[in-house]
A tleap script that builds the chain and sets N, CA, C and O, in Angstrom:
source leaprc.protein.ff14SB
mol = sequence {
  NGLU VAL VAL ASP PRO ALA ALA GLU LYS LEU
  LEU ALA PRO THR GLY TRP THR ARG PRO ALA
  PRO GLU THR TYR PRO SER GLY GLY ASP TRP
  ALA GLU ARG TYR LEU LEU PRO LEU ALA ALA
  ALA LEU GLY ASP ARG ILE ARG LEU ASP ALA
  ARG VAL THR GLY VAL SER ARG THR GLY ARG
  ASP ARG ILE VAL ASP ALA ASP ARG ASP ARG
  GLN PRO PHE VAL VAL HIE PHE ALA HIE ALA
  ASP GLY ARG GLU GLU ARG VAL PHE ALA ARG
  ALA VAL ILE ASP ALA SER CGLY
}
set mol.1.N position { 0.848 -1.193 0.022 }
set mol.1.CA position { 0.037 0.023 -0.014 }
set mol.1.C position { 0.848 1.222 0.027 }
set mol.1.O position { 1.656 1.399 0.939 }
set mol.2.N position { 0.667 2.101 -0.963 }
set mol.2.CA position { 1.492 3.311 -1.082 }
set mol.2.C position { 1.064 4.406 -0.202 }
set mol.2.O position { 1.906 5.203 0.212 }
set mol.3.N position { -0.164 4.512 0.117 }
set mol.3.CA position { -0.672 5.601 0.988 }
set mol.3.C position { -1.381 4.974 2.240 }
set mol.3.O position { -2.340 4.220 2.078 }
set mol.4.N position { -0.942 5.263 3.400 }
set mol.4.CA position { -1.503 4.772 4.587 }
set mol.4.C position { -2.914 5.319 4.802 }
set mol.4.O position { -3.097 6.534 4.730 }
set mol.5.N position { -3.914 4.485 5.061 }
set mol.5.CA position { -5.287 5.001 5.194 }
set mol.5.C position { -5.452 6.056 6.264 }
set mol.5.O position { -6.227 6.986 6.043 }
set mol.6.N position { -4.789 5.990 7.408 }
set mol.6.CA position { -4.828 7.012 8.445 }
set mol.6.C position { -4.237 8.329 7.972 }
set mol.6.O position { -4.758 9.381 8.342 }
set mol.7.N position { -3.161 8.327 7.161 }
set mol.7.CA position { -2.630 9.537 6.646 }
set mol.7.C position { -3.524 10.133 5.576 }
set mol.7.O position { -3.638 11.352 5.444 }
set mol.8.N position { -4.144 9.267 4.828 }
set mol.8.CA position { -5.062 9.764 3.826 }
set mol.8.C position { -6.248 10.469 4.526 }
set mol.8.O position { -6.697 11.514 4.056 }
set mol.9.N position { -6.715 9.960 5.545 }
set mol.9.CA position { -7.823 10.553 6.336 }
set mol.9.C position { -7.379 11.935 6.901 }
set mol.9.O position { -8.164 12.884 6.906 }
set mol.10.N position { -6.170 12.026 7.353 }
set mol.10.CA position { -5.670 13.241 7.904 }
set mol.10.C position { -5.450 14.377 6.840 }
set mol.10.O position { -5.602 15.572 7.092 }
set mol.11.N position { -5.079 13.872 5.638 }
set mol.11.CA position { -4.769 14.808 4.549 }
set mol.11.C position { -6.024 15.203 3.748 }
set mol.11.O position { -5.978 16.189 3.012 }
set mol.12.N position { -7.072 14.512 3.858 }
set mol.12.CA position { -8.260 14.723 3.040 }
set mol.12.C position { -8.833 16.153 3.216 }
set mol.12.O position { -9.214 16.754 2.212 }
set mol.13.N position { -8.912 16.730 4.437 }
set mol.13.CA position { -9.453 18.022 4.590 }
set mol.13.C position { -8.625 19.194 3.982 }
set mol.13.O position { -9.094 20.321 3.825 }
set mol.14.N position { -7.361 18.835 3.654 }
set mol.14.CA position { -6.418 19.835 3.093 }
set mol.14.C position { -6.600 19.987 1.600 }
set mol.14.O position { -5.982 20.857 0.985 }
set mol.15.N position { -7.434 19.158 1.009 }
set mol.15.CA position { -7.582 19.131 -0.464 }
set mol.15.C position { -6.532 18.274 -1.206 }
set mol.15.O position { -6.411 18.311 -2.430 }
set mol.16.N position { -5.789 17.510 -0.405 }
set mol.16.CA position { -4.754 16.619 -0.990 }
set mol.16.C position { -5.435 15.530 -1.777 }
set mol.16.O position { -6.500 15.051 -1.387 }
set mol.17.N position { -4.834 15.131 -2.882 }
set mol.17.CA position { -5.367 14.103 -3.740 }
set mol.17.C position { -4.421 12.951 -3.691 }
set mol.17.O position { -3.202 13.120 -3.722 }
set mol.18.N position { -5.014 11.728 -3.611 }
set mol.18.CA position { -4.240 10.499 -3.568 }
set mol.18.C position { -3.674 10.126 -4.976 }
set mol.18.O position { -4.393 10.273 -5.964 }
set mol.19.N position { -2.474 9.675 -5.080 }
set mol.19.CA position { -1.942 9.279 -6.408 }
set mol.19.C position { -2.730 8.055 -6.846 }
set mol.19.O position { -3.270 7.288 -6.049 }
set mol.20.N position { -2.758 7.926 -8.160 }
set mol.20.CA position { -3.400 6.712 -8.772 }
set mol.20.C position { -2.745 5.458 -8.264 }
set mol.20.O position { -1.517 5.385 -8.233 }
set mol.21.N position { -3.531 4.442 -7.855 }
set mol.21.CA position { -2.966 3.227 -7.227 }
set mol.21.C position { -1.939 2.441 -8.113 }
set mol.21.O position { -1.082 1.706 -7.622 }
set mol.22.N position { -2.088 2.646 -9.413 }
set mol.22.CA position { -1.187 1.927 -10.337 }
set mol.22.C position { 0.179 2.659 -10.556 }
set mol.22.O position { 1.078 2.142 -11.221 }
set mol.23.N position { 0.287 3.837 -9.990 }
set mol.23.CA position { 1.518 4.594 -10.141 }
set mol.23.C position { 2.469 4.415 -8.964 }
set mol.23.O position { 2.028 4.113 -7.855 }
set mol.24.N position { 3.776 4.597 -9.192 }
set mol.24.CA position { 4.747 4.583 -8.096 }
set mol.24.C position { 5.596 5.786 -8.290 }
set mol.24.O position { 6.492 5.750 -9.133 }
set mol.25.N position { 5.382 6.853 -7.572 }
set mol.25.CA position { 6.130 8.136 -7.758 }
set mol.25.C position { 7.593 7.997 -7.423 }
set mol.25.O position { 7.970 7.095 -6.675 }
set mol.26.N position { 8.433 8.872 -7.960 }
set mol.26.CA position { 9.867 8.957 -7.626 }
set mol.26.C position { 9.959 9.381 -6.206 }
set mol.26.O position { 8.960 9.804 -5.624 }
set mol.27.N position { 11.178 9.282 -5.591 }
set mol.27.CA position { 11.395 9.699 -4.217 }
set mol.27.C position { 11.130 11.184 -4.016 }
set mol.27.O position { 10.497 11.575 -3.036 }
set mol.28.N position { 11.616 12.025 -4.949 }
set mol.28.CA position { 11.368 13.486 -4.868 }
set mol.28.C position { 9.879 13.786 -4.946 }
set mol.28.O position { 9.344 14.555 -4.148 }
set mol.29.N position { 9.222 13.171 -5.915 }
set mol.29.CA position { 7.777 13.444 -6.076 }
set mol.29.C position { 6.988 12.936 -4.875 }
set mol.29.O position { 5.997 13.549 -4.479 }
set mol.30.N position { 7.415 11.837 -4.303 }
set mol.30.CA position { 6.752 11.281 -3.128 }
set mol.30.C position { 6.943 12.186 -1.902 }
set mol.30.O position { 6.009 12.411 -1.131 }
set mol.31.N position { 8.169 12.699 -1.738 }
set mol.31.CA position { 8.421 13.624 -0.635 }
set mol.31.C position { 7.588 14.888 -0.781 }
set mol.31.O position { 6.959 15.331 0.180 }
set mol.32.N position { 7.578 15.488 -2.010 }
set mol.32.CA position { 6.860 16.706 -2.212 }
set mol.32.C position { 5.354 16.554 -2.157 }
set mol.32.O position { 4.679 17.434 -1.623 }
set mol.33.N position { 4.798 15.470 -2.688 }
set mol.33.CA position { 3.349 15.340 -2.788 }
set mol.33.C position { 2.702 14.628 -1.617 }
set mol.33.O position { 1.488 14.718 -1.428 }
set mol.34.N position { 3.510 13.910 -0.817 }
set mol.34.CA position { 2.929 13.131 0.272 }
set mol.34.C position { 3.583 13.436 1.634 }
set mol.34.O position { 2.925 13.816 2.602 }
set mol.35.N position { 4.871 13.252 1.650 }
set mol.35.CA position { 5.517 13.464 3.031 }
set mol.35.C position { 5.521 14.881 3.516 }
set mol.35.O position { 5.262 15.105 4.699 }
set mol.36.N position { 5.798 15.856 2.680 }
set mol.36.CA position { 5.730 17.256 3.213 }
set mol.36.C position { 4.366 17.640 3.599 }
set mol.36.O position { 4.212 18.207 4.681 }
set mol.37.N position { 3.323 17.390 2.818 }
set mol.37.CA position { 1.942 17.770 3.317 }
set mol.37.C position { 1.616 16.956 4.570 }
set mol.37.O position { 0.989 17.490 5.485 }
set mol.38.N position { 2.030 15.649 4.648 }
set mol.38.CA position { 1.696 14.946 5.892 }
set mol.38.C position { 2.427 15.496 7.110 }
set mol.38.O position { 1.879 15.528 8.212 }
set mol.39.N position { 3.684 15.934 6.900 }
set mol.39.CA position { 4.457 16.553 7.981 }
set mol.39.C position { 3.835 17.863 8.446 }
set mol.39.O position { 3.847 18.201 9.629 }
set mol.40.N position { 3.295 18.583 7.478 }
set mol.40.CA position { 2.601 19.840 7.835 }
set mol.40.C position { 1.307 19.557 8.641 }
set mol.40.O position { 0.986 20.241 9.613 }
set mol.41.N position { 0.581 18.507 8.179 }
set mol.41.CA position { -0.641 18.136 8.931 }
set mol.41.C position { -0.324 17.652 10.309 }
set mol.41.O position { -1.078 17.899 11.250 }
set mol.42.N position { 0.784 16.963 10.443 }
set mol.42.CA position { 1.070 16.396 11.804 }
set mol.42.C position { 1.676 17.443 12.702 }
set mol.42.O position { 1.627 17.270 13.920 }
set mol.43.N position { 2.268 18.563 12.168 }
set mol.43.CA position { 2.690 19.657 13.047 }
set mol.43.C position { 3.768 19.250 14.004 }
set mol.43.O position { 4.779 18.641 13.653 }
set mol.44.N position { 3.498 19.622 15.241 }
set mol.44.CA position { 4.542 19.373 16.319 }
set mol.44.C position { 4.625 17.958 16.819 }
set mol.44.O position { 5.373 17.649 17.747 }
set mol.45.N position { 3.839 17.091 16.187 }
set mol.45.CA position { 3.967 15.658 16.568 }
set mol.45.C position { 5.198 15.083 15.841 }
set mol.45.O position { 5.595 13.953 16.125 }
set mol.46.N position { 5.809 15.838 14.908 }
set mol.46.CA position { 7.052 15.306 14.248 }
set mol.46.C position { 8.240 15.663 15.101 }
set mol.46.O position { 8.336 16.797 15.572 }
set mol.47.N position { 9.159 14.726 15.319 }
set mol.47.CA position { 10.381 15.006 16.064 }
set mol.47.C position { 11.546 15.201 15.074 }
set mol.47.O position { 11.882 14.311 14.293 }
set mol.48.N position { 12.122 16.353 15.139 }
set mol.48.CA position { 13.307 16.600 14.280 }
set mol.48.C position { 14.593 16.449 15.081 }
set mol.48.O position { 14.558 16.579 16.304 }
set mol.49.N position { 15.688 16.188 14.462 }
set mol.49.CA position { 16.953 16.033 15.111 }
set mol.49.C position { 16.927 14.949 16.212 }
set mol.49.O position { 17.525 15.109 17.275 }
set mol.50.N position { 16.215 13.842 15.922 }
set mol.50.CA position { 16.128 12.770 16.893 }
set mol.50.C position { 16.362 11.442 16.106 }
set mol.50.O position { 16.088 11.314 14.912 }
set mol.51.N position { 16.872 10.513 16.860 }
set mol.51.CA position { 17.139 9.148 16.266 }
set mol.51.C position { 16.259 8.124 16.922 }
set mol.51.O position { 16.256 7.974 18.144 }
set mol.52.N position { 15.527 7.437 16.122 }
set mol.52.CA position { 14.692 6.291 16.722 }
set mol.52.C position { 15.634 5.185 17.161 }
set mol.52.O position { 16.565 4.801 16.452 }
set mol.53.N position { 15.355 4.690 18.358 }
set mol.53.CA position { 16.180 3.694 18.952 }
set mol.53.C position { 15.414 2.387 19.063 }
set mol.53.O position { 16.001 1.326 19.276 }
set mol.54.N position { 14.090 2.473 18.916 }
set mol.54.CA position { 13.265 1.265 18.971 }
set mol.54.C position { 11.839 1.490 18.791 }
set mol.54.O position { 11.304 2.518 19.208 }
set mol.55.N position { 11.161 0.508 18.146 }
set mol.55.CA position { 9.739 0.611 17.901 }
set mol.55.C position { 9.172 -0.775 18.228 }
set mol.55.O position { 9.684 -1.791 17.759 }
set mol.56.N position { 8.090 -0.803 19.054 }
set mol.56.CA position { 7.392 -2.044 19.461 }
set mol.56.C position { 5.980 -1.779 19.615 }
set mol.56.O position { 5.534 -0.634 19.536 }
set mol.57.N position { 5.193 -2.888 19.851 }
set mol.57.CA position { 3.783 -2.666 20.204 }
set mol.57.C position { 3.633 -2.786 21.696 }
set mol.57.O position { 4.322 -3.600 22.311 }
set mol.58.N position { 2.727 -1.981 22.329 }
set mol.58.CA position { 2.527 -1.929 23.718 }
set mol.58.C position { 2.137 -3.366 24.219 }
set mol.58.O position { 1.258 -4.030 23.670 }
set mol.59.N position { 2.813 -3.764 25.233 }
set mol.59.CA position { 2.452 -5.069 25.918 }
set mol.59.C position { 2.591 -6.282 25.104 }
set mol.59.O position { 1.953 -7.300 25.375 }
set mol.60.N position { 3.453 -6.203 24.056 }
set mol.60.CA position { 3.699 -7.374 23.162 }
set mol.60.C position { 5.145 -7.661 23.137 }
set mol.60.O position { 5.995 -6.792 23.332 }
set mol.61.N position { 5.415 -8.951 22.883 }
set mol.61.CA position { 6.736 -9.441 22.599 }
set mol.61.C position { 6.685 -10.407 21.429 }
set mol.61.O position { 5.704 -10.451 20.687 }
set mol.62.N position { 7.739 -11.170 21.273 }
set mol.62.CA position { 7.799 -12.056 20.037 }
set mol.62.C position { 6.939 -13.251 20.347 }
set mol.62.O position { 6.635 -13.977 19.401 }
set mol.63.N position { 6.521 -13.537 21.522 }
set mol.63.CA position { 5.676 -14.719 21.846 }
set mol.63.C position { 4.162 -14.272 21.811 }
set mol.63.O position { 3.327 -14.892 21.152 }
set mol.64.N position { 3.865 -13.168 22.554 }
set mol.64.CA position { 2.457 -12.732 22.642 }
set mol.64.C position { 2.122 -11.956 21.431 }
set mol.64.O position { 2.719 -10.921 21.136 }
set mol.65.N position { 1.116 -12.488 20.700 }
set mol.65.CA position { 0.739 -11.848 19.395 }
set mol.65.C position { -0.673 -11.633 19.277 }
set mol.65.O position { -1.125 -11.090 18.269 }
set mol.66.N position { -1.472 -12.043 20.296 }
set mol.66.CA position { -2.924 -11.828 20.245 }
set mol.66.C position { -3.338 -10.330 20.189 }
set mol.66.O position { -2.836 -9.550 20.998 }
set mol.67.N position { -4.188 -9.922 19.312 }
set mol.67.CA position { -4.629 -8.578 19.242 }
set mol.67.C position { -3.568 -7.551 18.970 }
set mol.67.O position { -3.726 -6.367 19.269 }
set mol.68.N position { -2.455 -8.034 18.383 }
set mol.68.CA position { -1.287 -7.147 18.131 }
set mol.68.C position { -1.655 -5.886 17.318 }
set mol.68.O position { -1.185 -4.784 17.600 }
set mol.69.N position { -2.500 -6.090 16.316 }
set mol.69.CA position { -2.819 -4.991 15.443 }
set mol.69.C position { -3.670 -3.881 16.102 }
set mol.69.O position { -3.845 -2.796 15.546 }
set mol.70.N position { -4.186 -4.193 17.298 }
set mol.70.CA position { -5.059 -3.214 17.998 }
set mol.70.C position { -4.194 -2.416 19.046 }
set mol.70.O position { -4.670 -1.412 19.575 }
set mol.71.N position { -3.001 -2.829 19.330 }
set mol.71.CA position { -2.196 -2.157 20.277 }
set mol.71.C position { -1.394 -1.010 19.656 }
set mol.71.O position { -0.948 -1.110 18.513 }
set mol.72.N position { -1.213 0.081 20.412 }
set mol.72.CA position { -0.449 1.227 19.872 }
set mol.72.C position { 1.066 0.818 19.804 }
set mol.72.O position { 1.555 -0.095 20.468 }
set mol.73.N position { 1.735 1.602 18.926 }
set mol.73.CA position { 3.216 1.487 18.889 }
set mol.73.C position { 3.806 2.292 20.040 }
set mol.73.O position { 3.258 3.298 20.491 }
set mol.74.N position { 4.928 1.802 20.479 }
set mol.74.CA position { 5.820 2.650 21.416 }
set mol.74.C position { 7.023 2.962 20.637 }
set mol.74.O position { 7.728 2.060 20.186 }
set mol.75.N position { 7.297 4.260 20.453 }
set mol.75.CA position { 8.488 4.666 19.686 }
set mol.75.C position { 9.473 5.296 20.729 }
set mol.75.O position { 9.132 6.239 21.444 }
set mol.76.N position { 10.669 4.743 20.773 }
set mol.76.CA position { 11.705 5.177 21.645 }
set mol.76.C position { 12.702 6.011 20.778 }
set mol.76.O position { 13.079 5.544 19.703 }
set mol.77.N position { 13.125 7.189 21.194 }
set mol.77.CA position { 14.109 7.913 20.457 }
set mol.77.C position { 14.939 8.797 21.324 }
set mol.77.O position { 14.573 9.127 22.452 }
set mol.78.N position { 16.067 9.179 20.778 }
set mol.78.CA position { 17.038 10.041 21.465 }
set mol.78.C position { 17.162 11.355 20.714 }
set mol.78.O position { 17.318 11.369 19.493 }
set mol.79.N position { 17.094 12.437 21.435 }
set mol.79.CA position { 17.281 13.751 20.868 }
set mol.79.C position { 18.775 14.019 20.624 }
set mol.79.O position { 19.603 13.315 21.204 }
set mol.80.N position { 19.148 14.971 19.820 }
set mol.80.CA position { 20.515 15.351 19.551 }
set mol.80.C position { 21.172 15.797 20.796 }
set mol.80.O position { 22.393 15.672 20.889 }
set mol.81.N position { 20.472 16.314 21.780 }
set mol.81.CA position { 21.084 16.787 23.028 }
set mol.81.C position { 21.253 15.713 24.023 }
set mol.81.O position { 21.765 15.972 25.112 }
set mol.82.N position { 20.836 14.466 23.708 }
set mol.82.CA position { 21.008 13.335 24.598 }
set mol.82.C position { 19.769 12.890 25.352 }
set mol.82.O position { 19.710 11.792 25.906 }
set mol.83.N position { 18.736 13.816 25.358 }
set mol.83.CA position { 17.514 13.455 26.048 }
set mol.83.C position { 16.836 12.254 25.350 }
set mol.83.O position { 16.909 12.111 24.130 }
set mol.84.N position { 16.192 11.416 26.134 }
set mol.84.CA position { 15.509 10.263 25.617 }
set mol.84.C position { 14.019 10.488 25.822 }
set mol.84.O position { 13.605 11.123 26.792 }
set mol.85.N position { 13.217 9.964 24.903 }
set mol.85.CA position { 11.760 10.180 25.005 }
set mol.85.C position { 11.078 8.955 24.394 }
set mol.85.O position { 11.652 8.251 23.563 }
set mol.86.N position { 9.880 8.729 24.814 }
set mol.86.CA position { 9.032 7.689 24.113 }
set mol.86.C position { 7.676 8.252 23.941 }
set mol.86.O position { 7.159 8.974 24.793 }
set mol.87.N position { 7.085 7.905 22.790 }
set mol.87.CA position { 5.695 8.324 22.445 }
set mol.87.C position { 4.899 7.092 22.010 }
set mol.87.O position { 5.430 6.089 21.532 }
set mol.88.N position { 3.629 7.238 22.205 }
set mol.88.CA position { 2.696 6.171 21.679 }
set mol.88.C position { 2.051 6.643 20.427 }
set mol.88.O position { 1.656 7.803 20.301 }
set mol.89.N position { 1.945 5.726 19.489 }
set mol.89.CA position { 1.401 6.115 18.114 }
set mol.89.C position { 0.502 4.991 17.580 }
set mol.89.O position { 0.710 3.801 17.815 }
set mol.90.N position { -0.503 5.459 16.849 }
set mol.90.CA position { -1.355 4.482 16.194 }
set mol.90.C position { -0.710 3.968 14.845 }
set mol.90.O position { -1.011 2.874 14.367 }
set mol.91.N position { 0.198 4.835 14.265 }
set mol.91.CA position { 0.818 4.429 13.045 }
set mol.91.C position { 2.324 4.903 13.020 }
set mol.91.O position { 2.697 5.857 13.702 }
set mol.92.N position { 3.090 4.254 12.274 }
set mol.92.CA position { 4.516 4.541 12.149 }
set mol.92.C position { 4.903 4.440 10.714 }
set mol.92.O position { 4.543 3.454 10.070 }
set mol.93.N position { 5.615 5.391 10.161 }
set mol.93.CA position { 6.139 5.379 8.766 }
set mol.93.C position { 7.593 4.930 8.855 }
set mol.93.O position { 8.427 5.605 9.459 }
set mol.94.N position { 7.884 3.795 8.252 }
set mol.94.CA position { 9.265 3.333 8.241 }
set mol.94.C position { 9.976 4.024 7.050 }
set mol.94.O position { 9.704 3.719 5.889 }
set mol.95.N position { 10.857 4.926 7.359 }
set mol.95.CA position { 11.648 5.625 6.339 }
set mol.95.C position { 13.104 5.305 6.528 }
set mol.95.O position { 13.961 6.160 6.303 }
set mol.96.N position { 13.416 4.047 6.951 }
set mol.96.CA position { 14.772 3.705 7.241 }
set mol.96.C position { 15.615 3.434 6.021 }
set mol.96.O position { 16.836 3.313 6.127 }
set mol.97.N position { 14.997 3.335 4.876 }
set mol.97.CA position { 15.853 3.211 3.668 }
set mol.97.C position { 15.449 2.097 2.860 }
set mol.97.O position { 16.049 1.842 1.816 }
savepdb mol mol.pdb
quit
């Protein structure tokens, strides 16, 4: 899936239009037409100058898998100044490469 349904719902009120499902945009086009508008819509929920150190589901491990898709993510990260933080999220975009 090229566009996350939760992101699409967040972007819909801004007049954003979903790319045709049969197309695969270039990285630059994708950043300009999807990631930048999504970042603007998310506002201060975006963490800059921070490194993600771990992502997991709340209360789950490799053995416990029941209702995994209903549990929020826990995102652990470190700020450039050394502070550590964790946030809970319904969705995570993997932009690791």
